C-alpha positions as CSV (number, residue, x, y, z in Angstrom):
1,G,-1.1,-2.4,0.1
2,L,2.2,-4.1,1.0
3,S,2.6,-6.4,4.0
4,V,5.9,-8.0,5.0
5,A,6.7,-10.5,7.8
6,V,10.2,-10.3,9.3
7,V,11.4,-13.1,11.6
8,V,14.5,-12.4,13.7
9,P,16.0,-13.5,17.1
10,R,14.4,-11.4,19.8
11,T,17.4,-9.3,20.8
12,P,16.3,-5.9,22.2
13,A,19.9,-5.0,22.9
14,E,20.7,-5.1,19.1
15,E,20.4,-2.0,17.0
16,G,18.7,-3.8,14.1
17,W,16.0,-5.3,16.3
18,R,15.3,-1.9,17.9
19,A,15.1,-0.4,14.4
20,L,12.4,-2.9,13.4
21,K,10.5,-2.5,16.7
22,G,10.6,1.3,16.3
23,S,9.7,1.4,12.6
24,R,6.7,3.5,11.6
25,H,5.6,0.5,9.4
26,L,5.4,-1.9,12.4
27,R,1.9,-3.1,12.8
28,S,2.4,-6.0,15.2
29,E,5.1,-8.1,16.9
30,L,4.5,-11.7,17.6
31,V,6.9,-13.2,20.2
32,L,7.7,-16.8,19.6
33,P,9.1,-18.4,22.8
34,R,12.2,-20.4,22.1
35,S,10.8,-23.5,23.8
36,K,7.7,-23.4,21.7
37,H,9.0,-23.2,18.2
38,A,11.4,-24.9,15.8
39,F,12.9,-24.2,12.4
40,V,14.6,-26.0,9.6
41,D,18.3,-25.6,10.1
42,G,20.5,-24.3,7.3
43,G,22.4,-26.9,5.3
44,Q,19.5,-29.3,5.2
45,Q,20.1,-29.7,1.5
46,Y,23.3,-31.5,2.3
47,G,21.6,-34.2,4.4
48,R,23.7,-33.4,7.5
49,R,20.8,-33.6,10.0
50,Q,18.8,-36.7,10.9
51,A,16.1,-34.5,12.4
52,P,14.6,-32.0,10.0
53,L,13.7,-29.5,12.7
54,R,15.8,-27.8,15.4
55,L,14.5,-26.1,18.5
56,S,15.2,-22.4,18.4
57,N,18.2,-21.1,20.5
58,H,16.4,-17.8,21.2
59,D,12.9,-16.3,21.5
60,S,12.0,-14.9,18.1
61,S,10.2,-11.8,17.0
62,L,7.9,-11.9,14.1
63,F,7.5,-8.3,13.0
64,W,4.5,-7.6,10.7
65,M,5.3,-4.5,8.7
66,Q,2.6,-2.8,6.6
67,S,2.2,0.2,4.3
68,A,-0.6,2.7,5.2
69,N,-2.9,1.1,2.5
70,A,-2.5,-2.4,3.9
71,R,-3.4,-1.3,7.5
72,A,-7.1,-1.0,6.5
73,D,-7.6,-4.7,6.5
74,A,-7.4,-5.7,10.2
75,A,-9.0,-9.1,9.6
76,A,-6.2,-10.1,7.2
77,L,-3.5,-9.2,9.8
78,T,-5.3,-11.4,12.4
79,A,-5.5,-14.3,10.0
80,A,-1.8,-13.9,8.9
81,R,-0.6,-13.8,12.6
82,E,-2.4,-17.0,13.4
83,S,-1.1,-18.7,10.3
84,F,2.4,-17.8,11.2
85,R,2.0,-18.8,14.8
86,A,0.7,-22.2,13.7
87,G,3.6,-22.6,11.2
88,F,6.3,-22.1,13.8
89,K,4.6,-24.2,16.5
90,V,6.2,-27.5,17.5
91,L,3.3,-30.0,17.5
92,G,3.2,-33.1,19.6
93,P,6.2,-34.6,21.3
94,L,9.6,-33.3,20.4
95,D,10.7,-36.6,18.9
96,G,12.5,-35.8,15.6
97,V,13.4,-32.3,16.8
98,A,17.1,-31.8,17.2
99,K,18.1,-30.3,20.5
100,K,21.3,-28.3,20.8
101,K,24.1,-30.4,22.3
102,K,26.5,-28.9,24.8
103,N,30.1,-29.1,23.8
104,N,32.1,-30.2,26.8
105,K,35.4,-30.4,25.0
106,K,38.3,-28.3,26.2
107,K,39.0,-25.6,23.7
108,R,42.6,-25.6,22.5
109,G,44.8,-22.7,21.6
110,W,47.1,-22.3,18.7
111,G,50.1,-23.8,20.4
112,E,48.4,-26.9,21.9
């Protein structure tokens, strides 16, 4: 059978998120609270970031989608969920994890 993990920001107001949540292939949703997980920010190949990880801006949903044939192996789903949960978890102190900085600069219009 076929199993696919889809990780997206947890945005129930968005049509795409609702489509995943309502899919007949959805087997499980794992909610990753924003304060508890980090990710490698895009552009890391350019060396722009000193910290390799960045705390998430949003809660995330990990949707586990499966075909009918894949649903038969419940133990595999449990093991996969725990593996994904561990992979997203921020371990130890948040040293080395970039936190989003607030931009307090006044925004300027075209004529300024």
